[in-house]
PAMARFI-416537 format. One line per 10 residues: number of its first residue (from 1); for each residue x, z, y of C-alpha. Coordinates in nm, 3 decimals. Each point is the difference from the previous one (the first is absolute). Example, Ala and Ser with C-alpha at 12.3 -4.5 7.8 and 13.67 -1.06 7.14 Angstrom:
% residues 2
1 = 1.230 0.780 -0.450; 0.137 -0.066 0.344
***
This chain:
% residues 544
1 = 1.934 -4.806 2.445; -0.244 0.284 -0.059; -0.072 0.079 -0.362; -0.320 -0.134 -0.154; -0.314 0.215 0.040; 0.019 0.116 -0.359; 0.339 0.157 0.066; -0.123 0.171 0.315; -0.247 0.213 -0.193; 0.124 0.356 -0.021
11 = -0.223 0.077 -0.299; -0.098 -0.262 -0.254; -0.286 0.018 -0.246; 0.125 0.111 -0.339; -0.035 -0.268 -0.267; -0.261 0.083 -0.262; 0.142 0.042 -0.347; -0.140 -0.275 -0.221; -0.008 -0.084 -0.368; -0.100 -0.361 -0.027
21 = -0.287 -0.030 0.246; -0.120 0.361 -0.035; 0.108 0.291 0.221; 0.168 0.294 -0.171; -0.162 0.339 0.062; 0.172 0.333 -0.045; -0.082 0.244 -0.283; -0.176 0.232 0.246; -0.214 -0.285 0.129; -0.094 -0.084 -0.358
31 = -0.085 0.366 -0.063; -0.221 0.014 0.310; -0.176 -0.323 -0.096; -0.060 0.131 -0.351; -0.137 0.327 0.138; -0.241 -0.177 0.234; -0.121 -0.238 -0.272; -0.054 0.289 -0.243; -0.201 0.202 0.254; -0.202 -0.307 0.100
41 = -0.092 -0.080 -0.360; -0.082 0.362 -0.083; -0.220 0.040 0.307; -0.166 -0.337 -0.066; -0.099 0.124 -0.344; -0.180 0.297 0.155; -0.154 -0.204 0.282; -0.164 -0.241 -0.244; -0.232 0.274 -0.126; -0.108 0.153 0.332
51 = -0.316 -0.205 0.066; -0.138 0.014 -0.354; 0.051 0.371 -0.078; -0.357 0.103 0.100; -0.150 -0.273 -0.218; 0.232 0.077 -0.292; -0.081 0.372 0.009; -0.370 -0.084 0.008; 0.037 -0.234 -0.299; 0.170 0.276 -0.199
61 = -0.284 0.245 0.072; 0.146 0.189 0.295; -0.185 0.108 0.315; 0.107 -0.018 0.367; 0.101 0.366 -0.027; 0.225 -0.089 -0.295; 0.153 -0.282 0.205; 0.079 0.237 0.287; 0.150 0.252 -0.240; 0.220 -0.273 -0.149
71 = 0.138 -0.094 0.341; 0.066 0.366 0.083; 0.165 0.057 -0.337; 0.227 -0.299 0.053; 0.105 0.137 0.340; 0.074 0.346 -0.145; 0.215 -0.143 -0.279; 0.169 -0.224 0.256; 0.116 0.315 0.179; 0.138 0.130 -0.328
81 = 0.172 -0.334 -0.063; 0.178 0.009 0.334; 0.118 0.354 -0.071; 0.140 -0.051 -0.349; 0.140 -0.347 0.063; 0.186 0.113 0.311; 0.165 0.281 -0.194; 0.071 -0.218 -0.305; 0.149 -0.283 0.205; 0.254 0.245 0.145
91 = 0.089 0.132 -0.345; -0.025 -0.313 -0.219; 0.046 -0.282 0.251; -0.228 -0.231 0.199; 0.005 -0.293 -0.242; -0.126 0.177 -0.317; -0.279 0.180 0.186; -0.110 -0.323 0.169; -0.013 -0.164 -0.344; -0.207 0.291 -0.135
101 = -0.241 -0.033 0.294; -0.044 -0.376 -0.048; -0.050 0.027 -0.374; -0.246 0.287 0.044; -0.205 -0.205 0.246; -0.016 -0.291 -0.244; -0.104 0.220 -0.292; -0.264 0.175 0.213; -0.150 -0.334 0.099; -0.018 -0.114 -0.363
111 = -0.169 0.328 -0.101; -0.251 -0.054 0.283; -0.075 -0.351 -0.126; -0.057 0.126 -0.356; -0.212 0.304 0.098; -0.328 0.007 -0.199; -0.162 0.251 0.238; 0.059 0.169 0.334; 0.162 0.303 -0.165; 0.301 -0.197 -0.119
121 = 0.006 -0.180 0.336; 0.014 0.342 0.165; 0.307 0.083 -0.211; 0.154 -0.338 0.085; -0.041 0.065 0.374; 0.174 0.337 -0.033; 0.276 -0.166 -0.205; 0.041 -0.269 0.266; 0.020 0.259 0.275; 0.265 0.196 -0.187
131 = 0.228 -0.306 -0.008; -0.087 -0.149 0.340; 0.321 0.099 0.176; 0.174 -0.337 0.015; -0.006 -0.023 0.380; 0.143 0.351 0.042; 0.286 -0.069 -0.242; 0.058 -0.343 0.155; 0.031 0.160 0.344; 0.261 0.244 -0.131
141 = 0.185 -0.287 -0.170; 0.012 -0.206 0.319; 0.105 0.303 0.206; 0.290 0.060 -0.239; 0.143 -0.353 -0.007; -0.032 -0.117 0.362; 0.178 0.123 0.317; -0.195 0.257 0.207; -0.033 -0.247 0.289; -0.198 -0.238 -0.223
151 = -0.215 0.256 -0.183; -0.303 -0.008 0.228; -0.036 -0.379 -0.007; 0.066 -0.045 -0.372; -0.211 0.296 -0.110; -0.289 -0.128 0.212; 0.006 -0.318 -0.208; -0.114 0.203 -0.302; -0.315 0.087 0.192; -0.033 -0.367 0.092
161 = 0.011 -0.093 -0.370; -0.281 0.245 -0.071; -0.197 -0.143 0.292; 0.053 -0.352 -0.129; -0.125 0.102 -0.344; -0.315 0.162 0.138; -0.063 -0.294 0.232; -0.022 -0.259 -0.278; -0.058 0.215 -0.308; -0.367 0.096 0.053
171 = -0.132 -0.356 0.057; 0.198 -0.123 -0.302; -0.136 0.289 -0.204; -0.355 -0.087 0.105; 0.057 -0.356 -0.119; 0.143 0.115 -0.333; -0.302 0.227 -0.050; -0.212 -0.315 -0.037; 0.157 -0.034 -0.347; -0.081 0.362 -0.084
181 = 0.045 0.340 0.161; 0.286 0.085 -0.236; 0.206 -0.308 0.094; 0.144 0.142 0.328; 0.127 0.305 -0.191; 0.172 -0.216 -0.261; 0.160 -0.213 0.273; 0.096 0.312 0.196; 0.166 0.150 -0.307; 0.185 -0.326 -0.062
191 = 0.136 -0.014 0.358; 0.119 0.362 -0.017; 0.175 -0.061 -0.331; 0.150 -0.319 0.142; 0.132 0.207 0.292; 0.154 0.234 -0.259; 0.181 -0.294 -0.162; 0.127 -0.125 0.336; 0.140 0.344 0.085; 0.140 0.053 -0.350
201 = 0.201 -0.321 -0.008; 0.096 -0.042 0.366; -0.001 0.339 0.176; 0.337 0.176 0.009; 0.037 0.372 0.050; 0.155 0.123 0.328; 0.313 0.103 -0.193; 0.039 -0.351 -0.142; -0.044 -0.148 0.348; 0.269 0.233 0.135
211 = 0.242 -0.121 -0.267; -0.067 -0.360 0.100; 0.034 0.060 0.374; 0.268 0.271 0.020; 0.263 -0.142 -0.232; 0.177 -0.284 0.189; 0.294 -0.177 -0.156; 0.349 0.092 0.128; 0.014 -0.334 0.180; -0.337 0.063 0.170
221 = 0.103 0.354 0.093; 0.328 -0.120 0.156; -0.185 -0.269 0.196; -0.253 0.256 0.129; 0.274 0.235 0.118; 0.181 -0.280 0.182; -0.320 -0.126 0.160; -0.069 0.348 0.132; 0.344 -0.005 0.158; -0.067 -0.340 0.155
231 = -0.334 0.101 0.148; 0.147 0.320 0.143; 0.249 -0.218 0.186; -0.287 -0.175 0.177; -0.111 0.320 0.174; 0.277 0.149 0.210; -0.208 0.295 0.122; -0.228 0.245 -0.186; -0.337 -0.146 -0.089; -0.184 0.319 0.082
241 = 0.041 0.304 0.217; 0.052 0.340 -0.158; -0.369 0.080 0.048; -0.093 -0.320 -0.178; 0.236 0.086 -0.284; -0.165 0.340 -0.028; -0.339 -0.172 -0.010; 0.126 -0.227 -0.277; 0.124 0.301 -0.194; -0.331 0.179 0.040
251 = -0.181 -0.318 -0.105; 0.210 -0.023 -0.314; -0.067 0.366 -0.073; -0.373 -0.058 0.046; 0.012 -0.298 -0.236; 0.167 0.201 -0.277; -0.108 0.362 0.049; 0.192 0.268 -0.186; -0.322 0.192 -0.056; -0.360 -0.108 0.014
261 = -0.162 0.081 0.335; -0.309 0.169 -0.140; -0.148 0.072 0.342; -0.003 -0.369 0.085; -0.121 -0.089 -0.350; -0.288 0.246 0.028; -0.111 -0.138 0.336; 0.020 -0.358 -0.129; -0.211 0.091 -0.305; -0.261 0.168 0.223
271 = -0.002 -0.301 0.233; -0.042 -0.236 -0.295; -0.287 0.204 -0.142; -0.185 0.013 0.333; 0.052 -0.371 0.066; -0.106 -0.105 -0.350; -0.309 0.220 0.021; -0.093 -0.172 0.326; 0.046 -0.352 -0.141; -0.219 0.070 -0.304
281 = -0.302 -0.093 0.213; 0.076 -0.363 -0.086; -0.079 0.039 -0.370; -0.266 0.270 0.037; -0.209 -0.096 0.303; 0.075 -0.354 0.115; -0.257 -0.179 -0.218; -0.272 0.256 0.076; 0.079 0.002 0.373; -0.016 -0.377 0.053
291 = -0.323 -0.015 -0.198; -0.174 0.274 0.198; 0.137 -0.081 0.347; 0.069 -0.377 -0.005; -0.233 -0.124 -0.271; 0.286 -0.151 -0.202; 0.027 -0.017 -0.378; 0.243 -0.062 -0.285; 0.120 -0.339 0.129; 0.103 0.138 0.338
301 = 0.163 0.300 -0.170; 0.201 -0.238 -0.215; 0.126 -0.181 0.310; 0.088 0.332 0.164; 0.202 0.109 -0.302; 0.180 -0.335 -0.022; 0.080 -0.002 0.372; 0.120 0.361 -0.018; 0.224 -0.083 -0.294; 0.144 -0.309 0.171
311 = 0.064 0.186 0.324; 0.158 0.286 -0.193; 0.245 -0.233 -0.172; 0.097 -0.152 0.335; 0.046 0.344 0.159; 0.217 0.137 -0.280; 0.218 -0.310 -0.031; 0.041 -0.108 0.363; -0.089 0.294 0.229; 0.106 0.320 -0.173
321 = 0.372 -0.084 -0.007; 0.034 -0.087 0.372; -0.218 0.296 0.100; 0.202 0.246 -0.208; 0.324 -0.141 0.145; -0.128 0.049 0.355; -0.197 0.325 -0.033; 0.161 0.154 -0.306; -0.192 0.049 -0.324; -0.152 0.329 0.116
331 = -0.086 -0.150 0.338; -0.179 -0.280 -0.183; -0.206 0.269 -0.171; -0.104 0.133 0.341; -0.087 -0.350 0.121; -0.195 -0.078 -0.317; -0.201 0.322 0.023; -0.095 -0.075 0.361; -0.118 -0.346 -0.105; -0.191 0.155 -0.289
341 = -0.179 0.243 0.231; -0.096 -0.278 0.244; -0.132 -0.212 -0.286; -0.206 0.281 -0.154; -0.160 0.102 0.330; -0.064 -0.367 0.078; -0.184 -0.056 -0.328; -0.210 0.311 0.061; -0.084 -0.117 0.353; -0.120 -0.341 -0.125
351 = -0.306 0.174 -0.145; -0.108 0.099 0.351; 0.008 -0.358 0.134; -0.351 -0.142 0.015; 0.077 -0.373 0.041; 0.081 -0.133 -0.348; 0.279 -0.248 0.083; 0.172 0.252 0.225; -0.017 0.259 -0.278; 0.150 -0.254 -0.241
361 = 0.283 -0.076 0.246; 0.074 0.371 0.052; 0.001 0.057 -0.376; 0.231 -0.294 -0.078; 0.251 0.095 0.272; -0.005 0.364 -0.108; 0.042 -0.098 -0.364; 0.309 -0.199 0.097; 0.157 0.297 0.181; -0.100 0.223 -0.292
371 = 0.179 -0.237 -0.241; 0.317 0.014 0.211; -0.002 0.380 -0.003; -0.088 0.022 -0.369; 0.282 -0.230 -0.110; 0.262 0.167 0.220; -0.106 0.344 -0.121; 0.022 -0.117 -0.359; 0.349 -0.148 0.043; 0.166 0.289 0.186
381 = 0.006 0.291 -0.253; 0.223 -0.148 -0.275; 0.300 -0.102 0.216; -0.038 0.317 0.207; 0.010 0.221 -0.309; 0.295 -0.194 -0.141; 0.196 0.061 0.322; -0.028 0.379 -0.037; 0.059 0.025 -0.377; 0.325 0.074 -0.176
391 = 0.083 -0.261 -0.267; -0.068 0.236 -0.292; -0.358 0.059 0.119; -0.080 -0.345 0.138; -0.267 -0.088 -0.257; -0.178 0.334 0.028; 0.003 0.002 0.379; -0.125 -0.359 0.032; -0.274 0.072 -0.256; -0.136 0.272 0.231
401 = -0.123 -0.276 0.230; -0.193 -0.158 -0.287; -0.144 0.338 -0.094; -0.114 0.060 0.358; -0.159 -0.346 0.018; -0.184 0.050 -0.329; -0.121 0.342 0.113; -0.133 -0.158 0.319; -0.189 -0.256 -0.207; -0.162 0.285 -0.193
411 = -0.091 0.221 0.295; -0.098 -0.274 0.247; -0.280 -0.169 -0.198; -0.163 0.334 -0.079; -0.003 0.106 0.366; -0.094 -0.338 0.145; -0.271 -0.062 -0.259; -0.174 0.322 0.103; 0.051 -0.077 0.370; -0.158 -0.346 -0.035
421 = -0.324 0.156 -0.124; -0.018 0.191 0.329; 0.079 -0.300 0.222; 0.170 -0.338 -0.075; 0.248 0.024 0.294; 0.093 0.363 -0.076; 0.266 -0.077 -0.267; 0.187 -0.223 0.244; -0.014 0.263 0.274; 0.144 0.260 -0.238
431 = 0.262 -0.251 -0.116; 0.097 -0.065 0.363; 0.071 0.368 0.058; 0.199 0.010 -0.324; 0.209 -0.292 0.130; 0.068 0.198 0.319; 0.115 0.290 -0.218; 0.230 -0.241 -0.187; 0.140 -0.117 0.335; 0.097 0.356 0.093
441 = 0.141 0.059 -0.348; 0.225 -0.308 0.016; 0.102 0.098 0.354; 0.088 0.351 -0.115; 0.217 -0.152 -0.273; 0.183 -0.207 0.262; 0.063 0.312 0.208; 0.124 0.191 -0.305; 0.247 -0.273 -0.091; 0.125 -0.022 0.359
451 = 0.044 0.377 0.020; 0.182 0.041 -0.332; 0.225 -0.309 0.011; 0.049 -0.048 0.373; -0.123 -0.357 -0.040; -0.314 -0.188 -0.087; -0.031 -0.273 -0.258; -0.032 -0.262 0.270; 0.213 -0.112 0.293; 0.347 0.156 -0.040
461 = -0.009 -0.009 -0.378; -0.109 -0.361 -0.013; 0.268 -0.095 0.255; 0.274 0.165 -0.208; -0.123 -0.166 -0.317; -0.026 -0.335 0.176; 0.363 0.021 0.111; 0.110 0.073 -0.356; -0.205 -0.293 -0.128; 0.146 -0.225 0.270
471 = 0.356 0.084 -0.103; -0.080 -0.067 -0.365; -0.170 -0.328 0.089; 0.298 -0.102 0.215; 0.236 0.054 -0.292; -0.219 -0.210 -0.228; -0.039 -0.278 0.256; 0.373 -0.007 0.071; 0.079 -0.015 -0.369; -0.244 -0.289 -0.048
481 = 0.145 -0.196 0.294; 0.360 0.049 -0.113; -0.070 -0.088 -0.362; -0.207 -0.310 0.080; 0.276 -0.123 0.234; 0.256 0.028 -0.275; 0.197 0.309 0.095; 0.172 0.175 -0.289; -0.102 0.367 0.030; 0.187 0.089 -0.318
491 = 0.333 -0.065 0.169; 0.153 0.287 0.198; 0.181 -0.250 0.221; -0.330 -0.169 0.085; -0.165 0.330 0.089; 0.293 0.098 0.223; -0.025 -0.334 0.178; -0.376 0.045 0.045; 0.061 0.343 0.153; 0.237 -0.161 0.250
501 = -0.266 -0.258 0.087; -0.260 0.273 0.055; 0.248 0.196 0.211; 0.061 -0.304 0.223; -0.370 -0.083 0.025; -0.134 0.342 0.104; 0.195 0.191 0.267; -0.062 0.357 0.107; -0.346 0.067 0.148; -0.042 0.211 0.310
511 = -0.248 0.283 -0.013; -0.239 -0.156 0.251; -0.020 -0.340 -0.168; -0.279 -0.074 -0.242; 0.059 -0.203 -0.314; -0.162 -0.320 0.132; 0.204 -0.003 0.323; 0.323 0.063 -0.189; -0.063 -0.279 -0.248; -0.077 -0.248 0.277
521 = 0.307 0.105 0.199; 0.229 -0.053 -0.300; -0.119 -0.352 -0.084; 0.338 -0.140 0.102; 0.166 0.258 -0.226; -0.213 -0.130 -0.287; 0.116 -0.356 0.068; 0.362 0.114 -0.001; -0.065 0.189 -0.324; -0.136 -0.317 -0.157
531 = 0.317 -0.183 0.096; 0.201 0.290 -0.141; -0.208 -0.025 -0.320; 0.076 -0.370 -0.034; 0.370 0.072 0.039; -0.020 0.251 -0.284; -0.205 -0.220 -0.229; 0.318 -0.169 -0.113; 0.144 0.333 -0.122; -0.215 0.061 -0.310
541 = -0.293 0.142 0.204; -0.260 -0.190 -0.196; -0.037 -0.061 -0.368; 0.016 -0.373 0.066
***
């Protein structure tokens, strides 16, 4: 009789480790969760105060010019924060610098809430900017603890946390302001200090995580070695050609470079600066543009910001990972810049449409494409920089992306504010050409990487990494199946018997056969191996 369907499965789902009714997560998963929660809470604290800053400055005796100077000062000190925190995180460690950043944000918010006049508020904004490097340090932390193949997806989630905070923070801050303009600052300071406590008690340093994950017991180490021997028995021919092996070697070298590739880093920083400068039209011109060209006001602007934030979260969580796997991280930068250019030119063209509803439709569609390009451009620099940085300089290199972004937020508003006074669509036209320049810059980076490494960060590299992941997954799945079915992997006799079973089940493969055809053709061999297994079960093969 044929075996039951469950026994015919060549790969079974690995049982989830459970304690009681709760799944057990690994130390690295806990560290990632703690990092995301800390960034979310810190960003939420800042987002609460965004809508009430103009009113608060006015209440403290400041003018619109003072308000603009405060925003510019914050951006300048944010550049300084990214610079010193990147260096310090390499020298002192990611965890202590992240804690300093979170505590500094909380203290700055409390000072802002207690400010008796705009002068002390001005100092508080500079203080906040000087410690506002939590996202940069968090990116370096994630890049250090996760495999290179997962960096792009997991680092993009940090941007998603910031987007989530700025999606819900401003409306909550507006509601809190009903109890007083100082209340959002107190609440913001509390959330940042709470984020500090979360990180202090639950966030482990990368060195501590390495100790937890790289020190298996002798029994676990012996089992791993034997499982590797078992899985090698399954494949009777090389998994990859020599060219593919070379690609895998070059991929590994690209993941852990001996020296920082400063040419690639420089091009990525330039691309990030150009792209961020282009996207600054959203904060600088969007409200003025929709008022002058579409007749919309604050309510519509609020909906635009909320929709942009929601779409950005979706893009960074669900689209960026698959796109970077298919196109490569640098290729995703090219794609995002093209989308950004289309969106910017589309918004500018909506001003020339005479029929109102058609103009609204053109604007909404263009804003959607703009959002796609903006979010992809924002997510690409950090994992790209991490890929070309040596471990000793990881924090400093990743922080260059934050510096470039902050510089773009300083330069862009100044340029686009002046351009808007000439013509409302002009800032978007200029931004569209900047996005084209970013497209060429990302493309040049791709060409540089291909020229210097003989490979891109896409097809061949991803294929080599996927094969390595598949082998590791196969070992884990096989271990789970054998353990759950009662096989004693601690017994050398059991392992020898299992090797015999594998040897009977998988004969030599001919060069022209693919894996699927071979597995189907050896179904009868599998049935004979199962019978052979049952005959060995009586000879101490299982722990039962």
